[in-house]
All heavy atoms as an XYZ file, in Angstrom:
685
protein
N       0.658    -13.475    -16.165
C       2.047    -13.190    -15.962
C       2.872    -13.694    -17.144
O       3.776    -13.014    -17.596
C       2.494    -13.844    -14.665
C       3.943    -13.612    -14.367
S       4.454    -14.197    -12.753
C       4.504    -15.938    -13.011
N       2.526    -14.880    -17.647
C       3.280    -15.415    -18.782
C       3.104    -14.539    -20.014
O       4.047    -14.330    -20.770
C       2.854    -16.853    -19.077
C       3.141    -17.794    -17.947
N       4.418    -18.107    -17.559
C       2.314    -18.459    -17.119
C       4.368    -18.936    -16.534
N       3.100    -19.159    -16.234
N       1.891    -14.014    -20.201
C       1.649    -13.135    -21.339
C       2.480    -11.871    -21.261
O       3.069    -11.434    -22.256
N       2.545    -11.280    -20.084
C       3.357    -10.073    -19.887
C       4.820    -10.370    -20.195
O       5.483     -9.628    -20.914
C       3.219     -9.566    -18.434
O       1.845     -9.252    -18.191
C       4.088     -8.357    -18.183
N       5.316    -11.468    -19.652
C       6.715    -11.842    -19.867
C       6.993    -12.063    -21.361
O       7.997    -11.595    -21.886
C       7.031    -13.118    -19.093
C       8.481    -13.526    -19.184
C       8.770    -14.819    -18.444
N       8.403    -14.715    -17.042
C       7.741    -15.672    -16.380
N       7.371    -16.773    -16.981
N       7.458    -15.503    -15.105
N       6.087    -12.745    -22.054
C       6.288    -13.025    -23.483
C       6.284    -11.752    -24.324
O       7.106    -11.593    -25.227
C       5.217    -13.989    -23.992
C       5.380    -15.379    -23.431
O       6.453    -15.761    -22.970
N       4.306    -16.144    -23.440
N       5.372    -10.835    -24.029
C       5.310     -9.578    -24.787
C       6.594     -8.778    -24.585
O       7.189     -8.273    -25.541
C       4.074     -8.740    -24.380
C       4.184     -7.320    -24.894
C       2.811     -9.404    -24.898
N       7.036     -8.651    -23.349
C       8.240     -7.858    -23.072
C       9.490     -8.502    -23.662
O      10.357     -7.815    -24.208
C       8.396     -7.644    -21.574
C       7.280     -6.820    -20.923
C       7.476     -6.752    -19.426
C       7.194     -5.434    -21.522
N       9.575     -9.814    -23.589
C      10.728    -10.514    -24.165
C      10.753    -10.336    -25.688
O      11.790    -10.038    -26.268
C      10.678    -11.994    -23.812
C      11.913    -12.755    -24.265
C      11.864    -14.218    -23.858
N      11.821    -14.343    -22.417
C      11.003    -15.172    -21.749
N      10.171    -15.943    -22.412
N      11.038    -15.219    -20.447
N       9.601    -10.490    -26.321
C       9.523    -10.339    -27.775
C       9.835     -8.910    -28.195
O      10.573     -8.681    -29.154
C       8.132    -10.752    -28.284
O       7.914    -12.119    -27.925
C       8.028    -10.596    -29.789
N       9.292     -7.938    -27.472
C       9.559     -6.535    -27.798
C      11.047     -6.232    -27.698
O      11.588     -5.470    -28.505
C       8.769     -5.623    -26.872
N      11.705     -6.831    -26.753
C      13.137     -6.606    -26.589
C      13.942     -7.246    -27.724
O      15.002     -6.760    -28.091
C      13.606     -7.150    -25.236
C      14.974     -6.631    -24.882
O      15.210     -5.433    -24.916
N      15.875     -7.531    -24.555
N      13.418     -8.317    -28.302
C      14.129     -9.033    -29.365
C      13.907     -8.441    -30.753
O      14.616     -8.782    -31.693
C      13.694    -10.499    -29.389
C      14.178    -11.265    -28.168
O      15.093    -10.774    -27.483
O      13.623    -12.352    -27.905
N      12.925     -7.548    -30.905
C      12.592     -6.980    -32.207
C      13.207     -5.586    -32.311
O      12.915     -4.711    -31.499
C      11.051     -6.907    -32.387
C      10.697     -6.244    -33.699
C      10.451     -8.297    -32.296
N      14.043     -5.380    -33.300
C      14.763     -4.112    -33.434
C      13.863     -2.910    -33.704
O      14.239     -1.780    -33.397
C      15.800     -4.211    -34.553
C      16.941     -5.139    -34.170
O      17.186     -5.325    -32.951
O      17.584     -5.691    -35.078
N      12.695     -3.128    -34.298
C      11.834     -1.998    -34.650
C      11.036     -1.456    -33.461
O      10.449     -0.384    -33.559
C      10.859     -2.387    -35.773
O      10.116     -3.544    -35.362
C      11.607     -2.675    -37.070
N      11.004     -2.169    -32.348
C      10.308     -1.686    -31.153
C      11.271     -0.807    -30.370
O      12.327     -1.244    -29.954
C       9.814     -2.858    -30.275
C       9.206     -2.335    -28.982
C       8.810     -3.710    -31.036
N      10.887      0.443    -30.191
C      11.758      1.379    -29.484
C      11.473      1.422    -27.990
O      12.379      1.573    -27.182
C      11.601      2.781    -30.077
C      12.132      2.869    -31.495
C      11.982      4.259    -32.075
O      11.809      5.229    -31.299
O      12.021      4.382    -33.303
N      10.207      1.331    -27.591
C       9.863      1.454    -26.182
C       8.539      0.744    -25.915
O       7.624      0.834    -26.716
C       9.752      2.923    -25.792
C       9.149      3.241    -24.481
C      10.017      3.084    -23.265
N      10.932      4.188    -23.084
C      12.035      4.070    -22.395
N      12.374      2.920    -21.885
N      12.817      5.089    -22.217
N       8.448      0.084    -24.794
C       7.205     -0.537    -24.343
C       6.881      0.038    -22.972
O       7.730      0.037    -22.086
C       7.339     -2.072    -24.233
C       6.077     -2.683    -23.654
C       7.667     -2.685    -25.577
N       5.671      0.541    -22.817
C       5.224      1.052    -21.523
C       3.955      0.279    -21.162
O       2.881      0.572    -21.669
C       4.929      2.567    -21.554
C       4.457      3.045    -20.184
C       6.146      3.341    -22.010
N       4.084     -0.728    -20.310
C       2.889     -1.482    -19.917
C       1.903     -0.573    -19.203
O       2.292      0.274    -18.397
C       3.434     -2.540    -18.953
C       4.894     -2.637    -19.266
C       5.293     -1.259    -19.717
N       0.631     -0.740    -19.506
C      -0.405      0.039    -18.841
C      -0.951     -0.781    -17.689
O      -1.406     -1.900    -17.876
C      -1.536      0.395    -19.823
O      -0.963      1.092    -20.914
C      -2.577      1.250    -19.158
N      -0.883     -0.224    -16.531
C      -1.308     -0.912    -15.319
C      -2.805     -0.774    -15.116
O      -3.507     -0.158    -15.913
C      -0.571     -0.317    -14.125
O      -0.987     -0.943    -12.936
N      -3.242     -1.347    -14.042
C      -4.627     -1.214    -13.601
C      -4.602     -0.946    -12.105
O      -3.750     -1.472    -11.386
C      -5.374     -2.520    -13.877
O      -6.633     -2.515    -13.250
N      -5.516     -0.128    -11.643
C      -5.600      0.108    -10.206
C      -5.871     -1.209     -9.485
O      -5.554     -1.362     -8.309
C      -6.640      1.202     -9.874
C      -8.053      0.678    -10.074
C      -6.432      1.743     -8.487
N      -6.389     -2.191    -10.211
C      -6.647     -3.511     -9.621
C      -5.367     -4.178     -9.131
O      -5.408     -5.017     -8.239
C      -7.348     -4.396    -10.640
N      -4.222     -3.815     -9.698
C      -2.953     -4.364     -9.222
C      -2.564     -3.742     -7.879
O      -1.728     -4.293     -7.160
C      -1.848     -4.123    -10.244
N      -3.169     -2.612     -7.551
C      -2.839     -1.905     -6.311
C      -3.822     -2.170     -5.182
O      -3.431     -2.242     -4.028
C      -2.777     -0.405     -6.583
C      -1.658     -0.026     -7.526
S      -1.616      1.751     -7.746
C      -2.063      1.865     -9.463
N      -5.107     -2.273     -5.518
C      -6.124     -2.562     -4.506
C      -7.138     -3.531     -5.099
O      -7.394     -3.521     -6.298
C      -6.847     -1.294     -3.992
C      -7.514     -0.539     -5.133
C      -5.915     -0.406     -3.219
C      -8.405      0.592     -4.679
N      -7.718     -4.360     -4.236
C      -8.683     -5.349     -4.703
C     -10.052     -4.766     -4.974
O     -10.678     -5.056     -5.969
N     -10.530     -3.927     -4.067
C     -11.810     -3.260     -4.264
C     -11.826     -1.960     -3.454
O     -10.858     -1.644     -2.771
C     -12.997     -4.169     -3.920
C     -12.994     -4.659     -2.482
O     -12.503     -3.947     -1.582
O     -13.495     -5.767     -2.242
N     -12.907     -1.239     -3.543
C     -12.972      0.091     -2.931
C     -12.783      0.055     -1.416
O     -12.251      0.998     -0.834
C     -14.305      0.762     -3.274
N     -13.170     -1.015     -0.764
C     -13.020     -1.117      0.684
C     -11.542     -1.166      1.067
O     -11.138     -0.651      2.107
C     -13.769     -2.354      1.223
C     -13.517     -2.560      2.704
C     -15.259     -2.211      0.958
N     -10.706     -1.752      0.213
C      -9.277     -1.886      0.512
C      -8.577     -0.544      0.681
O      -7.612     -0.442      1.431
C      -8.564     -2.673     -0.589
C      -8.962     -4.132     -0.596
O      -9.555     -4.603      0.394
O      -8.668     -4.803     -1.596
N      -9.040      0.481     -0.001
C      -8.371      1.781      0.071
C      -8.429      2.347      1.491
O      -7.570      3.129      1.889
C      -8.948      2.785     -0.958
C      -8.043      4.002     -1.117
C     -10.343      3.222     -0.584
C      -6.731      3.736     -1.776
N      -9.402      1.900      2.265
C      -9.525      2.394      3.634
C      -8.342      1.986      4.509
O      -8.031      2.655      5.487
C     -10.831      1.897      4.260
C     -12.112      2.339      3.541
C     -13.330      1.696      4.193
C     -12.237      3.851      3.512
N      -7.656      0.912      4.151
C      -6.509      0.461      4.949
C      -5.178      1.010      4.436
O      -4.132      0.759      5.029
C      -6.458     -1.066      4.979
O      -6.222     -1.564      3.683
N      -5.199      1.772      3.350
C      -3.972      2.355      2.794
C      -3.646      3.642      3.560
O      -4.513      4.515      3.679
C      -4.139      2.658      1.282
C      -2.933      3.372      0.724
C      -4.412      1.375      0.520
N      -2.431      3.767      4.077
C      -2.068      4.971      4.837
C      -2.335      6.256      4.043
O      -1.844      6.417      2.926
C      -0.571      4.790      5.099
C      -0.346      3.306      5.021
C      -1.330      2.823      3.983
N      -3.134      7.123      4.615
C      -3.471      8.385      3.972
C      -4.287      8.223      2.700
O      -4.512      9.177      1.976
N      -4.700      6.987      2.413
C      -5.433      6.655      1.180
C      -4.675      7.090     -0.064
O      -5.255      7.486     -1.075
C      -6.829      7.246      1.207
C      -7.670      6.685      2.314
C      -9.077      7.161      2.235
N      -9.796      6.679      3.409
C     -10.986      7.075      3.739
N     -11.625      7.952      3.015
N     -11.562      6.593      4.807
N      -3.349      7.032      0.013
C      -2.493      7.409     -1.112
C      -1.781      6.162     -1.622
O      -1.027      5.519     -0.878
C      -1.474      8.485     -0.697
C      -2.204      9.749     -0.253
C      -0.496      8.765     -1.837
C      -1.309     10.798      0.363
N      -2.019      5.827     -2.876
C      -1.361      4.681     -3.497
C      -0.014      5.119     -4.059
O       0.108      6.189     -4.643
C      -2.236      4.112     -4.623
C      -3.600      3.586     -4.176
C      -4.454      3.255     -5.387
C      -3.436      2.371     -3.280
N       0.990      4.285     -3.881
C       2.334      4.571     -4.395
C       2.850      3.349     -5.125
O       2.163      2.327     -5.222
C       3.304      4.911     -3.246
O       3.563      3.704     -2.505
C       2.757      5.985     -2.330
N       4.086      3.429     -5.597
C       4.694      2.277     -6.267
C       4.907      1.113     -5.298
O       5.180     -0.008     -5.709
C       6.017      2.659     -6.946
C       7.100      3.102     -5.998
C       7.045      4.572     -5.651
O       6.132      5.295     -6.108
O       7.928      5.021     -4.905
N       4.740      1.372     -4.016
C       4.848      0.317     -3.004
C       3.495     -0.338     -2.717
O       3.432     -1.297     -1.953
C       5.415      0.894     -1.703
C       6.781      1.544     -1.856
C       7.847      0.554     -2.298
O       7.840     -0.592     -1.805
O       8.670      0.928     -3.145
N       2.428      0.173     -3.311
C       1.080     -0.346     -3.059
C       0.806     -1.540     -3.961
O       0.844     -1.411     -5.182
C       0.029      0.732     -3.327
O       0.256      1.874     -2.543
N       0.538     -2.683     -3.349
C       0.199     -3.889     -4.106
C      -1.081     -4.479     -3.535
O      -1.306     -4.470     -2.334
C       1.318     -4.924     -4.020
C       2.555     -4.526     -4.744
C       3.735     -4.149     -4.171
C       2.752     -4.444     -6.155
N       4.654     -3.847     -5.146
C       4.079     -4.025     -6.374
C       1.950     -4.690     -7.251
C       4.610     -3.838     -7.642
C       2.479     -4.510     -8.525
C       3.791     -4.086     -8.708
N      -1.880     -5.018     -4.396
C      -3.108     -5.686     -4.008
C      -2.736     -6.980     -3.271
O      -2.143     -7.875     -3.852
C      -3.918     -6.002     -5.265
C      -5.166     -6.788     -4.980
O      -5.390     -7.274     -3.889
N      -5.997     -6.923     -5.998
N      -3.089     -7.054     -2.010
C      -2.787     -8.249     -1.215
C      -4.043     -8.943     -0.707
O      -3.949     -9.937      0.001
C      -1.906     -7.891      0.007
O      -2.610     -6.942      0.811
C      -0.564     -7.322     -0.434
N      -5.212     -8.446     -1.078
C      -6.454     -9.002     -0.542
C      -7.236     -9.851     -1.535
O      -8.128    -10.580     -1.139
C      -7.375     -7.878     -0.028
O      -7.708     -7.019     -1.118
C      -6.704     -7.082      1.085
N      -6.927     -9.761     -2.811
C      -7.668    -10.536     -3.805
C      -7.153    -11.967     -3.874
O      -6.023    -12.258     -3.491
C      -7.558     -9.874     -5.178
O      -8.187     -8.622     -5.153
N      -7.992    -12.844     -4.396
C      -7.631    -14.251     -4.545
C      -8.389    -14.809     -5.747
O      -9.137    -14.084     -6.411
C      -8.003    -15.033     -3.288
O      -9.415    -15.078     -3.145
N      -8.224    -16.087     -6.009
C      -8.964    -16.711     -7.106
C     -10.472    -16.700     -6.862
O     -11.251    -16.726     -7.805
C      -8.495    -18.147     -7.325
C      -7.127    -18.297     -7.964
C      -6.703    -19.764     -8.001
C      -7.107    -17.706     -9.365
N     -10.881    -16.625     -5.611
C     -12.311    -16.625     -5.292
C     -12.848    -15.244     -4.911
O     -14.050    -15.033     -4.927
C     -12.618    -17.617     -4.152
O     -11.843    -17.270     -3.010
C     -12.314    -19.046     -4.580
N     -11.982    -14.317     -4.558
C     -12.400    -12.940     -4.227
C     -11.680    -11.981     -5.166
O     -10.467    -11.830     -5.104
C     -12.035    -12.589     -2.782
C     -12.467    -11.178     -2.406
C     -12.029    -10.818     -0.983
N     -12.430     -9.469     -0.658
C     -11.676     -8.386     -0.928
N     -10.504     -8.487     -1.503
N     -12.123     -7.187     -0.608
N     -12.422    -11.340     -6.036
C     -11.859    -10.393     -7.012
C     -10.767    -11.047     -7.870
O      -9.617    -10.603     -7.904
C     -11.299     -9.153     -6.303
C     -12.300     -8.400     -5.457
C     -13.348     -7.684     -6.277
O     -13.135     -7.443     -7.485
O     -14.399     -7.368     -5.703
N     -11.104    -12.130     -8.605
C     -10.086    -12.833     -9.392
C      -9.424    -11.979    -10.482
O      -8.250    -12.178    -10.785
C     -10.833    -14.032     -9.991
C     -12.284    -13.697     -9.867
C     -12.410    -12.762     -8.703
N     -10.163    -11.029    -11.066
C      -9.540    -10.148    -12.062
C      -8.418     -9.348    -11.409
O      -7.294     -9.280    -11.921
C     -10.570     -9.204    -12.688
C      -9.938     -8.157    -13.569
C      -9.548     -8.475    -14.872
C      -9.713     -6.868    -13.106
C      -8.940     -7.531    -15.682
C      -9.114     -5.911    -13.910
C      -8.741     -6.252    -15.196
O      -8.135     -5.305    -15.993
N      -8.710     -8.746    -10.272
C      -7.702     -7.978     -9.551
C      -6.536     -8.870     -9.141
O      -5.371     -8.470     -9.212
C      -8.313     -7.330     -8.304
O      -9.339     -6.435     -8.675
N      -6.841    -10.073     -8.731
C      -5.809    -11.036     -8.338
C      -4.847    -11.300     -9.498
O      -3.639    -11.388     -9.300
C      -6.479    -12.338     -7.893
C      -5.529    -13.413     -7.489
C      -4.762    -13.284     -6.341
C      -5.415    -14.563     -8.243
C      -3.890    -14.295     -5.960
C      -4.544    -15.566     -7.867
C      -3.779    -15.433     -6.711
N      -5.360    -11.373    -10.714
C      -4.507    -11.663    -11.877
C      -3.632    -10.477    -12.281
O      -2.569    -10.659    -12.871
C      -5.371    -12.083    -13.075
O      -6.064    -10.956    -13.616
N      -4.070     -9.276    -11.980
C      -3.319     -8.092    -12.400
C      -2.037     -7.883    -11.593
O      -1.043     -7.391    -12.116
C      -4.190     -6.830    -12.300
C      -5.446     -6.854    -13.148
C      -5.177     -7.223    -14.580
C      -4.658     -6.066    -15.371
N      -4.452     -6.379    -16.782
N      -2.038     -8.251    -10.337
C      -0.874     -8.006     -9.479
C       0.361     -8.774     -9.938
O       1.411     -8.156    -10.155
C      -1.220     -8.310     -8.011
O      -2.355     -7.525     -7.647
C      -0.059     -7.970     -7.099
N       0.302    -10.096    -10.132
C       1.519    -10.781    -10.581
C       1.959    -10.353    -11.980
O       3.155    -10.306    -12.271
C       1.159    -12.266    -10.535
C      -0.311    -12.328    -10.438
C      -0.777    -11.026     -9.852
N       1.006     -9.990    -12.839
C       1.372     -9.532    -14.182
C       2.154     -8.221    -14.114
O       3.160     -8.045    -14.806
C       0.116     -9.364    -15.042
N       1.720     -7.297    -13.270
C       2.441     -6.033    -13.155
C       3.795     -6.219    -12.471
O       4.792     -5.623    -12.872
C       1.632     -4.988    -12.400
C       2.365     -3.666    -12.363
C       1.518     -2.517    -11.893
O       0.320     -2.495    -12.169
O       2.096     -1.614    -11.249
N       3.842     -7.073    -11.470
C       5.126     -7.348    -10.828
C       6.115     -7.935    -11.832
O       7.296     -7.608    -11.824
C       4.944     -8.280     -9.631
C       4.331     -7.591     -8.428
C       4.237     -8.532     -7.241
C       3.717     -7.804     -6.017
N       3.676     -8.678     -4.833
N       5.615     -8.774    -12.725
C       6.475     -9.339    -13.768
C       6.959     -8.255    -14.723
O       8.109     -8.264    -15.166
C       5.737    -10.430    -14.546
C       6.568    -11.098    -15.608
C       7.801    -11.796    -15.061
O       7.812    -12.244    -13.906
O       8.792    -11.903    -15.823
N       6.094     -7.288    -15.038
C       6.504     -6.179    -15.907
C       7.652     -5.411    -15.269
O       8.611     -5.028    -15.945
C       5.320     -5.247    -16.180
N       7.589     -5.188    -13.970
C       8.668     -4.485    -13.273
C       9.943     -5.326    -13.250
O      11.034     -4.813    -13.458
C       8.247     -4.134    -11.848
C       7.366     -2.926    -11.796
C       6.012     -2.918    -11.667
C       7.765     -1.566    -11.907
N       5.542     -1.625    -11.684
C       6.605     -0.771    -11.823
C       8.991     -0.929    -12.068
C       6.642      0.608    -11.889
C       9.018      0.451    -12.124
C       7.855      1.198    -12.038
N       9.815     -6.635    -13.002
C      10.983     -7.516    -12.967
C      11.641     -7.660    -14.332
O      12.843     -7.838    -14.422
C      10.576     -8.919    -12.485
C      10.619     -9.106    -11.009
C      10.507    -10.581    -10.656
N       9.254    -11.181    -11.096
C       8.119    -11.172    -10.424
N       8.051    -10.586     -9.263
N       7.046    -11.751    -10.906
N      10.846     -7.615    -15.392
C      11.343     -7.874    -16.741
C      11.794     -6.626    -17.479
O      12.029     -6.676    -18.685
C      10.250     -8.570    -17.566
O       9.906     -9.795    -16.994
N      11.907     -5.507    -16.787
C      12.300     -4.265    -17.457
C      13.668     -4.404    -18.122
O      14.572     -5.033    -17.589
C      12.341     -3.101    -16.478
C      10.986     -2.612    -16.090
C      11.076     -1.463    -15.157
N      11.723     -1.945    -13.923
C      12.244     -1.155    -13.022
N      12.228      0.137    -13.179
N      12.788     -1.649    -11.941
N      13.774     -3.807    -19.293
C      15.035     -3.754    -20.017
C      15.222     -2.326    -20.498
O      14.442     -1.447    -20.165
C      15.024     -4.695    -21.246
O      14.080     -4.202    -22.202
C      14.672     -6.119    -20.850
N      16.209     -2.115    -21.347
C      16.441     -0.766    -21.865
C      15.266     -0.260    -22.703
O      15.095      0.930    -22.876
C      17.733     -0.719    -22.677
C      17.724     -1.602    -23.890
C      19.074     -1.593    -24.609
N      19.094     -2.541    -25.698
C      18.574     -2.323    -26.898
N      18.001     -1.177    -27.163
N      18.637     -3.248    -27.829
N      14.461     -1.157    -23.225
C      13.316     -0.759    -24.055
C      12.000     -0.748    -23.307
O      10.989     -0.354    -23.840
C      13.175     -1.712    -25.245
C      14.283     -1.597    -26.225
C      13.978     -2.429    -27.420
N      15.156     -2.502    -28.271
C      15.244     -3.246    -29.321
N      14.228     -3.999    -29.677
N      16.332     -3.262    -30.046
N      11.989     -1.252    -22.104
C      10.724     -1.302    -21.368
C      10.792     -0.468    -20.107
O      11.823     -0.350    -19.481
C      10.350     -2.753    -20.982
O      11.404     -3.305    -20.195
C      10.121     -3.608    -22.204
N       9.695      0.115    -19.798
C       9.583      0.903    -18.577
C       8.761      0.109    -17.581
O       8.230     -0.940    -17.899
C       8.904      2.229    -18.883
N       8.623      0.620    -16.383
C       7.701      0.017    -15.435
C       6.288      0.249    -15.929
O       6.084      0.642    -17.062
N       5.317      0.015    -15.117
C       3.939      0.175    -15.546
C       3.407      1.561    -15.214
O       3.744      2.136    -14.200
C       3.072     -0.887    -14.887
N       2.584      2.060    -16.121
C       1.915      3.348    -15.920
C       0.471      3.065    -15.556
O      -0.184      2.235    -16.177
C       1.983      4.142    -17.226
O       1.152      5.267    -17.147
N      -0.041      3.732    -14.536
C      -1.425      3.523    -14.124
C      -2.276      4.725    -14.500
O      -2.208      5.756    -13.834
C      -1.491      3.284    -12.614
O      -2.830      3.061    -12.238
N      -3.072      4.610    -15.552
C      -3.884      5.760    -15.990
C      -5.034      6.081    -15.039
O      -5.628      7.144    -15.150
C      -4.429      5.304    -17.348
C      -4.412      3.816    -17.278
C      -3.246      3.443    -16.393
N      -5.313      5.209    -14.077
C      -6.437      5.466    -13.170
C      -6.010      6.231    -11.916
O      -6.813      6.486    -11.044
C      -7.092      4.150    -12.765
O      -6.131      3.290    -12.217
N      -4.745      6.590    -11.850
C      -4.267      7.380    -10.714
C      -3.629      8.654    -11.246
O      -3.321      8.772    -12.410
C      -3.230      6.597     -9.876
O      -2.141      6.246    -10.706
C      -3.847      5.349     -9.280
N      -3.403      9.602    -10.369
C      -2.748     10.832    -10.811
C      -1.421     10.976    -10.091
O      -1.283     10.610     -8.934
C      -3.622     12.066    -10.585
C      -3.749     12.475     -9.170
C      -4.612     13.721     -9.044
N      -4.886     13.922     -7.655
C      -4.232     14.769     -6.896
N      -3.283     15.521     -7.390
N      -4.519     14.883     -5.604
N      -0.470     11.534    -10.772
C       0.840     11.756    -10.168
C       0.795     13.020     -9.323
O       0.142     13.989     -9.667
C       1.895     11.892    -11.252
N       1.491     12.985     -8.210
C       1.555     14.164     -7.350
C       2.868     14.859     -7.538
O       3.867     14.295     -7.787
C       1.435     13.769     -5.889
O       0.258     13.042     -5.657
């Protein structure tokens, strides 16, 4: 999370950076394949957050959720929310 915050803050302070689009991971939305079974209609949206991972269960996925939430909180005129290349837009 601190890394995300530092990158976005620095990008905002540098005049030559025009736009930052953080790349998300599906890990920020679900912890593992079993988790998708509890998602309504098995459709992930911007409201879908990984709530099942922890430091001992899927720690990589656990780390992605707060980092992406920070990207959304830290948005400025030069930064967008996160884009998830592992999902498709409907």
